C-alpha positions as CSV (number, residue, x, y, z in Angstrom):
1,M,93.7,75.7,70.0
2,V,95.5,74.9,73.1
3,T,96.5,78.3,72.8
4,F,93.6,79.8,73.0
5,N,91.7,77.8,75.8
6,H,94.8,77.7,78.6
7,R,94.6,82.3,77.7
8,F,90.5,81.8,78.0
9,S,90.7,79.6,81.5
10,E,93.6,82.2,83.0
11,R,91.8,85.7,82.4
12,I,88.7,83.3,83.6
13,L,91.1,82.3,86.3
14,Q,91.7,85.8,87.8
15,Y,88.0,87.3,87.0
16,S,86.6,85.0,89.8
17,L,89.5,85.2,91.9
18,R,89.0,88.9,91.5
19,G,85.0,88.4,92.0
20,Q,86.1,86.6,95.2
21,I,88.3,88.8,96.3
22,I,85.8,92.0,96.4
23,Y,82.7,89.5,97.8
24,H,84.7,89.6,100.6
25,Y,85.8,92.7,100.8
26,N,82.3,93.6,101.0
27,G,81.1,91.2,103.8
28,I,84.1,92.4,106.5
29,L,83.1,96.1,105.7
30,G,79.7,94.7,106.5
31,L,80.3,93.5,109.4
32,L,82.2,96.6,110.5
33,T,79.3,99.3,110.1
34,Q,77.8,96.1,112.5
35,F,80.7,96.9,114.9
36,P,81.5,100.7,115.0
37,N,83.6,100.4,117.6
38,I,86.2,97.1,116.5
39,G,86.6,99.2,113.2
40,D,87.5,102.7,114.5
41,N,89.8,101.1,117.2
42,Y,91.8,98.2,114.7
43,F,90.8,98.8,111.6
44,V,92.1,101.7,109.3
45,L,89.9,102.9,105.7
46,G,91.3,104.6,103.0
47,E,89.7,107.1,100.8
48,P,91.2,106.3,97.0
49,N,93.5,108.8,95.6
50,E,93.5,109.9,99.5
51,K,97.1,111.7,100.2
52,K,99.2,110.2,101.5
53,T,101.5,111.6,104.7
54,E,105.2,111.3,106.4
55,A,103.4,108.2,109.5
56,D,102.6,107.0,105.7
57,S,106.8,106.0,104.8
58,L,109.0,104.0,105.6
59,E,111.2,106.8,107.6
60,G,108.0,107.9,109.9
61,M,106.8,104.7,110.5
62,E,107.2,103.7,114.5
63,T,106.6,100.4,116.3
64,D,103.7,100.5,118.2
65,P,103.9,98.4,121.2
66,R,100.4,97.4,122.6
């Protein structure tokens, strides 16, 4: 019974944390839609299953002095 309770509480904890992450992510996306200038200049949003470029690899990354 103790093992069942422990596993059950771990699963509930994981689902709760995932829900909180999704909630905060949606809040950030909502703020970025209200301030499109900030979102366009400082954030990069990707698409699911998008193709990666050479710039996304470690070899293609360059430091940005800004």
